[in-house]
N, C-alpha and C positions, 0 to 999 in steps of 0.2 A: 445220231448224236451229234450235236453239236456245242462246242464252246463259244459263246459270247463273249465273255470279259472275264479277265486275269487280272487280280488287281493283287499289291504286296502288302500284306500288314507287316509294318515293321517295329510295332508296338504292342501293349496287353490292348487286347480287343472284345467282340461280342463273342468270342470262339474260347478263347484262352489266352495265357498269359505270354504263348510262343509265337516267334514270330513265325508267319504262315502265309503262304498260296492261297487266294480264294477265286474259285470258279464259279461261276453260273455255268451248269451244263442241263442240257435241254434234250432228251430221250424219246424215241419216236414210241408209241404203246408197243412194242413188239419188243424194247429195250429197256420195257423197266423190269423184266423179267430174265434174266440168261438163260432159264430152264427153258424160255421159250425161242432160245436160239440154239438147234440143236448141234450139237459137236463144240461150242465154243468153249465151254470150260476146260475140256480135253484139250484142246488143241493150245490155250492161253496155258495151261501147266505145262506141257511140252515144251513152248517158246520159252517160259521165264517159272520153273519150278519153285525158286523163291519166294514167289508171291505170297504165299502161305491160306490162312481161313481166309475166305470171302466172308465177312459177315452180311446178314440181312439190311435192307436198308428202303425204304420208300413204302413196299408194303408188306404188310406180316405174311415172312417165310419166303421172300423173294429177294433177288439181289441184282440190283439194276444195273446197266454198263455205269453210271455214274459213280455207284460204289466200288466197283471193279476197276475205274481209273483213280480214286481215292486208294486204293489198296496198291496199286502198280506203283503211284507216284512216289508214296511213301518206301515201298521197296525197293526200288531201284536205288536212292538215294541210302537208305541203308546197306544194301548191298555193296556201295558205294565206299562205305565208311562213313558215314554221314550221321552225326550222332542225333538223330529225330527218331521221337516215338510216337504224336501224335498226329490224328487225323481225325476228320467227320466228315459224313455225309448227311445235310438236312432237306427233309422236303419242303418245297413251298405250297401257296395254295394254288399255284398253276400247275397242271396234270402234266408229270412226264418234266419239271424243272425242279433242278435240286441247286443247291450249292454245295461245292465240294471246296473242305478246308484239308490242306495239307502243310505240316511243320517246314521248317528250312533253316540250315543254319548258315548258307551264301545263299540270297537272292537269285543269281545267277542259276545255282546249281537246281532251286526251286524251280525255276523256270524253264528249266531244260528239263527236268524232270519229266513235265507235266506236259510237255511236247514229245518226249520218249516211249511215256506212257500211253499217250495218243496214238502214235504210231504202234505200239503192243498190240493196241485193241484193235487197232485195226486189221494187223496182219492175223488174229487170231480169228475174228469177221472174216475175213477173206481169204484164209487160208493159204497165208504169203510166210515167207521167211521172217524172221526176226533175230538179229544178230545181238541178242541179250548181252552176251560179254562187252562185245566194242560199246554197247551202249553203257554199262558200267564203268569199261575204262576210262571214256569220255566224259561223264560224271565226276570219275576221281580226278581227271585231270583238269576239268574247270573248277573242282573243288581247292586242289593243289594251287591253281591260279590265283583265285581269289581270295582263300584264308590267311589269314596274319600268317607269317613264320614261325616257328618253334619259341623264338627268343622274346618278341613280342606278343606274341601266344600266350608266352607264360606268365609275362608282366601282367597280361588282361583275367589270365584266370586268379592270380593273386589277388586281384582288385576285385572283381567277384566274389570272393569267398570271403572278404570284408565289408560286404556290401556297399562298395563304391559304382556308382553309375560310370559307364564310359562307354564313348561313341570313337566312332573310326571316321576322321576328319577327311581320309584320302582313300585311293584304291591302293594305296602302299599303306606305310608302317606308324603315318601319323596319326594318332591316339589322344583325345583327351577324358581326362580322368575328372569326375567331379561335375560342378554344375556352375557357373557364373563365378563369381569375384573367388570360389573357394577351390575353384577348377585346378588342376595340373597339367602337362601335357608332357608324350613323348614322342619320340621317333625313333622307333627300333629301341635300341636299350641306352638312347639318350637323353636326358632330362631338361625339361627349359629353363631349369636354371644355370645350367651350363651355358658357359659365353660360346661365341662365337670366336673369338678369341684364342680360347682355349681348344677349342676342336681345331682350329689352325694350326696352332702349335703342336697338337700332337702328328698332325697330317706331315709335318716338316720333321724327317727324320736325323736330319742334321743339326738342327735348332734344337731337338727335343734333347738330344745326347750332352749338347752344350752345357742345358737347363740342368738335366740330372745332375751333371758333373760336377757342377756349382754346389748342387746340393749335398755333397758326398755320395752320391749312388752310384756303385759300379757299373761303367758303359764300355763297350767294343771301342776300340779307334776306328778312325773311318774319316770319308772326305766324300764330297760331292765328283763328280767326273761328268766331261762332257763329250769325250770320244773315245773310241774301244782303246787306243794307243792310250791316252790316258788313264783307262782303268786298268788296263795292265801295267803301266807304270807305278799305277797308286798299288796295286797287290804286290808290287813285287818290293815296294818299300815298307809297305803294312807286314809282311811276310804271310807267305802261302799255308796254307789254306785261306780262303778269304770268302765273302758273301757278297753277292750282287742282288740288289735289290733298287725299286723305285723311291726316290727321297719321298712322296706323295703317295701312298698306297694304304690299300687294306684288304682284308680277305686272304694274304698270302699271293699274291696275284703277282707274276713278274718276279718273285723271290728264287734266287738260287743259291743254297748254301753248298759249302765243303769244295768250293771249285780250286783244282791246283793243277791245272794247264791252259793256255791259251784258249785252245779250241773250243774246252769247254767254258771260259770266258767268254768267249764270242757271242755263243748260243745265249748264254746267261745275260750280255747284256744287250740283245738285242729283244730279248722279252721284257726285261725291265724298262726298256727304253719306249716300250710301247704304251706306258702309264705315267712317261713325262722324265724328269731330271733323274739321272742314274747315280745310285751310291755305291762306294767299295769300302767294307769295312774289314775288320778281323772276325776269322771265323771263330767260334767258342767251343771247345770240346766239351761235350759233356750231351746230358738231356733236353730236351726241350721242353717249357713248363708255363702254361698259364695261368696268371694268380688275379682272380677278378676282387675289385676292391669297388665296394660300395659306401658312400660316406666319407668315411674315415676308420673303414674296418675291412679286413679280408675277408671273404663271402666263400670262397671257391678255389680251388687248384685242381689243375689237374696234368698229367704228363701229356704230350701230344707225341705221338710216333708214325715217321712218315710213312706214306702209302707204300705196302708192301706184299709181298706173296711169298709162299714158302712152298721150293719146288718138292714136287714128289716122285720123279724119274720117270714120271712117264706122259704129262702134259706139257705144252710149251708156254712161254711165260705169257701170250695171249691167251689163252685157253683158260689158265691158273687167274686171269684178271677177269675175265669173263665170269668163271664161276665164283670167284670173291662179288661179281659187281650182281652177281642175282639176288644177295641181302636185301628183303624187303627195306631194309633200313635205311639204306642205301639210295640216293635218287640224283635227279640232273642237277638241281639246286640245292636251297637252303632250307626246304620246304619240310624233306625230313632229317633225322638225327644224324645220318652220315653221308658223306656223296662219293658218287660213283669213282673210281680209278681212271686216268686217262692214259691212253698211251701218245702223250704230244712230243713236240720238240724236246723238252727238255727232259722228259723220260725216256727218252731214244737215247740221250747224251748220256743220262747216268747210267744207261744200261752198259753203254760202250765202254764205260771206266771199269765197270767188273764184266767185261770181255762178252756179255750177252746180247743178243738180239732179240726181237719180239718171238722170233720163231724158236729159238733155243730152248732147248727142255734141260733145265738145272734138276740139279740130282738129289734123292730126297735128304728133307732137312735144310738145305740152303733158303739163307734167307735173304731175296733179292727185294733191293732198291730200287723204287721208283724216281725216288725225286728225294733228297734231303731236308728239305722243311717239311713242317707236320701239320700244317694247317688241315684243318675238318674240310675246308672247300677245295682243295686240293687232292682230297682223296684220302687224308690221314684218319686216325683212330685218336681214342683219349681213355686213357685211364686214372680215376678221380684220386689224387694227395692228400685231398683237404687237412685230413687228420694229420698228415704226417710232417705240413709244413714247419719250420722252427719259427719263432716270434722273432728274431732279428730278421729273416729272412722278410716274414709279413710286414714287417715295419718298413723296411728298406719299398716293399711294392706301395706300400699307402704312401710312402714319404715324395715317392715318383707319381701318384695322383695328384697328389695335392701341390707336388710343383710345378706342373703343366697345367691347374685349375681343374682337372674334371672328376665330377660327383660318381659317373660310374667310369671302370676304367677297365680296361684286360689290360695288365701288365705282361709283356713278352721274357722270358728269362732263361737263360743259357748257362747249365750248371751241370755238374756231377750230380750233387743231392739237392733235395728241399729240406735233408735231415738237418744241415747245417748252417749260419750265416755264409751269405754271399764272402763276406771279407774272407772266410778262410780257407775259400776254395779257388779254382779258376771260373770264373763264371763273372756275369752282369747282367744288365736289364738291355735287350736289345730293342726291344720298341714298347712304345705305351700306346694302347690303341682306344679311341673314342667311340662310342656305340658297338661295341664291342658283342660279337656273337656268342649266344649262351647255351649252344645244344652241346657241346661237350661237359659244362655243369649241369645240365637238365636230367641227359640220358646219355652218361659215358658208355663206352664201349666195354668197358670193363669197371667194377666197383660201384658205389650205390650215385643214383643221382641227389642234387643239392638244391634246395629250395632256396634259387636266388632271385625268382619271381617274388616271394613274398617279402625278400630282404629289401630288393630295390623300392616295393609300395612303401614298405614300413619306413624308407626314408624321406619318401616324400611326404606321407602321411603318418602324425604321430598318434600314437596307440588311442582308439576310441574314436578319431575322425573317420569319416566316410566322403569329406568333399562334395558334401550337399546343402543347399542352401533350402530355405522353407521355401514349400511348393504349396499353394492352396489351387484345387481344381472346382471349378463354379459349373453346374448344370440346372437342367430343369425347363419347364415349358416358358412360363414368362418369369421376367425381373433378373436374368443372369446375368446382363450388361450392367447394371445399376450397381448389382451386390460385389459385381467382379470389381469396378470402379471406386465403390466405397472402402472396400476393403485394402484395397490398393492404397486408398489415401490413408487409412490408418495406419498401414504398413511404414508408409512416407513419414506422418507424425513424430514415430520412433527414430526416425534419420536414418532410417535405410532407403538402399538404393532400390528401387522395384520396377521390375519387369513385369509387364501387363500387355496380355493381349485380349481380345474381343473381336464384336461385330464390326467395329469401326475403326481397329486399327491395331498395331503394336506401337506400345508405349515404351521407353527408357527414362524414366524419373522423370515423368510427366512429358517428356519429348516424342512426341509422335516421329517414328521412324521408317512405318509404311503404312498405306491405307487400303481399306476394303475390307472386307468379311475376314479376319484373321484368327478365327476363334478355330484353326484346325493345327495338327500336330507338328506341321512344318513350321508355323508358325513358335509355337511351344519351345520348338525344341533351336531357333534360332537365339532365345531372349536365354535360355540356359549356355548357351555360347559365347553370350557375353559378360566378358573379365567384369564389368561395373557392375554388375547386378548381384546385389545381396538377398532379393529374396525376389519369388515371382508368385502371379496372380493371372490366372490361365481360364478364361472362358473355354469352357467345352461342347460346341456342338454335335449333335447327333451325326451331322455329315462326316464330319472327320474321324468318327470314330468307326466310322460305316467305311469309311474309305480307305485308311491307311491305321486303323490303330490309335492308342495315345502319342502324345510325346513324349512321354516320362515312364519309365518303369515303377513308380509309385510316388504318392503324393503325402503330407503330410495333414491335410486337411480336404474332402471330398466334401461339397457344400450341393446338396441338392434342395432348389427351392422349391418343387413344386411338377407334378405332373399334370393331376386336373384332369380334363376331357383329353389332353395329349394335345399335338400339332404335327403337320409335316404327314398325317396318318398316311397309306397308301400307298408309300415312295420305299424304293429299294426293302421291299417284302417285310416291312413295319405298319402291320395292317392294325393292331388292335394297341390299346394302351399297356397293355400286358406286355405286348410285344417291345413297347416303346422304351417302359422302363426297366425291362431286362438290358438293353443299350445302355440307357444313364448309369447306371449303376455301375457300368463297370469302370467309373472313377472311385466309387465305393470300393469295389472288389478290390482295386488297387491298392487301398490307405495304406501306411507304414505301421509296424505291429505295434508301434508307440504313438500312431496318430491317432485323429478321430475323424469320424462321419458325421457330419453335420447337418441332418434331417427332419425337416418338415412333419413334424408330429401328428399334425389335424389332415396331411393327405395320406389315406391309408396306404397307397400304394407307393409313397416315398417313406412312409414310417417302417414296411415290412423289408425295406431293404438293410435294415440294421443286422439282420440276421446273418449276410454275408459283410460286414463289413471286419478284417481282421483286428483291428482297432478296437478305441470305446466309443462312443455316440454320444453326441447332444444333440438333443430335439429341442427344437424349439417350435413355440404358439402362442397365440395370443390368450387363449383361454388356458388357464394353467391348471384346470380343473380335468379339463380333455384326458380319458382316460388313458391313453397311451403315458402322457406327460405324469399323469396321477402314479403309476405303475415305476415309471422309469425315475422319481424324482424318490418315492419310496425306496428305491434302492441304493439311495445315496449318491444318486448320478447326475450329472451334471445335464444341466436344462436352463434355455432362457425363455421368457411369459411376460407378458402385461399384466399387472397386479395395481389397480387404480391409474395414476398417471405414470406410473413406472412403468421400464423397460427393467426385469429382474435376471440377474444370472443368477442360480442358485446349486450349489453342489451339496450335500447333506442339510446341515443344519447353517452352514455359510450362507450369506448373502450379499450382493452388490447390486444395488438401486444406480438408475439412471435415467431422470425425469425426462418424457418424450416432448417436451417444451426446449431442451437441450439437444434436439435432436431437429436441426431444421427442415430435412427431409421428410419428415413426418406431418408436418403443419400439427404441431400441436397433438400427433396422433389422428387426426381426421382422416389420415390417407391410411384404407388400411394396409393393401399392398404395401406401402412404402414403410411401415412398423415392421412387417415382416420380413423386408429387407433390409431393415436395420437390425432385426434380432440375426437373423443368418450371420450378417456380417459381424457382428457380436460375438458369437460363438464363433467364425472361424479366427478370429483374431486372436480370444481365447485358447482356443485348440493350440498355436503354435507359442503360445507363451508371453505374449504380449504384456505389458503391465496397465493397470487400471486408468490410471490418469493419461496412460497412451491413448486408450482406446477411448475414453470423455473428448478427450482434444480432437481428436480428429471425428467422432459425431459431431461436434460441436461446428467445425470448419468445414463440413462438407454441403458445398451448395448444391442445389439440382438445378443448374440453368443448362443453356444450350452451350455454355463453353464447357465443364464440368463431367455433362453427363447428354449429350444430343441426343435427342429423341424420347428422352427419359420423363415423361411430366416435367415439361419444361413449360411455368407459368410466366406469362406476359401480361403486360397492360397495353392496352389499344383504345387509347383518348376515352379512357371511361370503362371499355370493355374488357374481360377476360378473356384471352387465346391461350391454351393449351395444346401444345405440341407434344406426340406422343408415336411412336412405333408399333402400338399396338396391332397384332396381325390377327387373334384365334378371339373362339368367344370365351375364353377363359380372361383372355387380356380387357374383350369389351366390357365383362361382368365387373370385373374390378375398376376399370376406369368408371364406368358409372357410377361405382360406390363412392367413389372418391369425390367426382363430381356433386353427388347428392351431399356428401356431406359439407360442401364448399359453403358459404353463406350466399343466400341469392338475396336481391332487391324483389320489391314487388314488380309484378309484371316482366321479369327476368324472362327473356328468349334464349333457347339455347338451340345450338345448331352444329351440326359436324360435319367434316367433311372427311371421304370414305373412299376407299378404292378395296380391293381383294389382291390376294397372290393368287393366280392362276394356279399353281402346283400345289393347291389345297383343294382335299375333298367338296363335291358339290353342295353337301348339306355343311360341311364348315363354313362354306361363306355364305349362304344364306341365314346362317344362325348368327353372326356378328351384325346382321341390319336386323334380324328379330331382336337382337337385344336392345340395340340403340332407340328402334321404332317406338320402344315405350318411356323413352326418358329426352328424348329431342323434337323440340318441334320441325325445324327443319333439316332437312337430310341431302347434301350434294354429293353425290356418287361421279367421280371421276375413272377415267380409264387409266391402269399403271401405264409408267414406260415400257416395262417387258411383261407381257402377257403372259410368260413361262407356259408355253404349248398352248394358250387357249385362244379363239379366234377372237377377231376384233368384235366388243359387245359382249361377247359371252358372262365375262366376269360381274358385267353392272346390269346383265337381265338375271344373273343370279342373285345378285344386291336387290334389285328392286323385288323380287319375287319373296325376301325375306321381311320386306316393308308392306307386304300384304295383310290388310287386315291391324295394322299398327294402332295402338293406344292413343300415342300422342301426335307424332307425326301428322302433320297438315300439308307440309312442301318438299315436294321431292324434285330435285333437279338432275340431270345427267350433264355431263360438262367431258370433254375433250381435254386430258393435258393438265396434270399436277397444281402448276402455278395459277394458272386459269381459274382453276377450282376456288384455288386459297383467294386468289383477288376477288372472285364473287361474293365469298365467303367476308372477308373483310368489308366490302360496300354495303353488305346488308347489316352490319353492326351498327347495334344501337348504345349508346351509355346502360352500363346493367346487365348487358346481354354477356353471355359465355358460349365462347365457339371451342368447341374440341376439334385440331386439324391431326388425322391419323396420316401420317407422312410416309412416305415411299424413299425419294432419293433425300435422305438424311440432311447432310450436310446442305446441298441445295437449296432444300426448301427451307431450313432454319436463315439460311443469309436472307434467303427470298421475303421470310417473316420480317425478320429484323431489318430488312431493306422497307418494306411497304410500313410495319407499324412506327417507321422514323419518320415518314412523310408527314407534311402537317395535314389537317384536315381541309376535305372537300367540300366546300358549303352547297 
């Protein structure tokens, strides 16, 4: 068995809406059925009993090794605790070759699961050992390293529940919610609206106390110190017991409380000094409480207890700690709800105060404290007390957060009870924390968890808001780029800042920020990342969907221009028009529930996609009497069609008419494929709720020239002759172009010429058919060889094109030329006034620039 390619599908894809690993797996004939491998299944189950049932795959009643690989990769992740459920193995036309797809929640875990699954199968085949427990532990460790921590994860889960899209921007906790101009960002539990100044103040414990004191909030007295002697002097002035901590610290690091001796203070000073400037402040007796403030409300509170064990009269302190640390809720870092207790220098000092060592055996029932500060990150535990907090105490916590300027704030309070106001007891606010940990509120050791993630998301997004901007996805065989550009132009007419991707580049508000073929998911994600974008239009090509899936989870409108006879068939196991349709319809399957699929009713393969659209459908077709259109309109649903000299948008008895003469793109309706493109664009703009005046204005002001829509039927005058530049590159495009040329006015004796090459990554029959179509419509055919042959040998494409011209009914002159620009020059040299030349360009920008330059040159006598 050989794995030849592994891809990460990071968005909705051909197989599912799940993120998944896709692998191409080749099996020898003996591996297409594990029943033919003696003893294999028994050895496999002995090595990994949790693999479960093996579904038949590839051949009726048989299970291939590829199918076993699928089951193993999914099963290993599931045993590691990853939330994965989807997997599939698909056969291909190549015997023994399969596509194996397995869902992942973290890409690194999914890739590792495939690697370990391969090792498992190899061990089962060769009767070797395989440590399944170690493999699962490795996956679990990788998952813990990769996945979001509990605080950020809770916010993300709350956003998902509200339908808010999110994207992790780093390997850490920086996350974007929403898209474009409606996005928000968080870093762990800190929101983008919190200023760096406020965070800086919160980190300075001394400044924080001064500001809180000014605001009338009770705080303990204390001051920064530079040396151990100064610390002890401050402790004596303040009065023992005291607390020693870093002036700029977090997560309880370097904090020691209830210090009563110089020896204990010396240890505490060293621990705090590792984190910067040291502070000494008065120790407040009572319990340690954390109050969480979000916006201007207290949303949760917990009592934090220090790390401690209870003696049983039999085990040592060290053994009791080890026993507590076996709790699966306790981990090394912050990925779990609790953190393991540590026998560090501070814990040893605290044991000494209690007359104990790690090897002491405390009597039954004795409470042994390992450190006095109660942070979860140092091994403490938490008890929810949200419902017990007195309103006045909660108000002081909110005052503290507002004084510092924190939108999400963890307020640390030490007092006897939260049932009474702070002013009525010995207590105060000892710290104010930016980006507070949420573990103690989400999964407290005791009491119920609180929905703090929902509270934070609710503070960032108003009720009903989901952070989305309108997203329109466009796909099809021909017309994609023109439709994408026209829709973007209409949206801009509304005053929206538009982000657009297509095969020419990435555009923000009309400015090109990237070039090349940008019709894939990476470019789409980059547009959605931009905070200056109010709406997005994405040309969505087959390659990007196959390679990585979609760059968005769902769209407001999905436009499918046509499928026709297809294009790029025979590549990546997309071999038929039906295969291509299944791939292209991915954008339709991921339309929002309140969105629209915009589908070509005249293309039966496209029209059939209506069945998989979660939202409504707008059909478009020039023929208003087409059976699909007629049925759809009879149901009172939206449709766009041609009636007389107008494009009509209809819904029930309602009509909106736009004269074709007001749409320059269509040349008064004479260019049929541009009429189709205009109808698709009108339907898409209607789908996202644009007004009809805006739609009319956008259509009227869109000029289909080389600047606005390069390579899309750009018509130029060349000293009395007509030159048309187009990027058409498949038989359907040739038919549409011939029809458009036939509809254009022609002078007597007009000679028509065409300059054409062919893309080498098409099937032989597709390359031949292009010139078969052109041979019936053009007098002269100039064949040139592309700059990139895409896997073909020199001269191979031209030979196929010439074969298509055999028996041509009109063509009388054929030339073969090396070089696109040389072929263009030759065609222009042969032009006479009144002639027409169609140039099918390959290097779009370069060829258009060359044409513009040559046309501007004075005529040569």
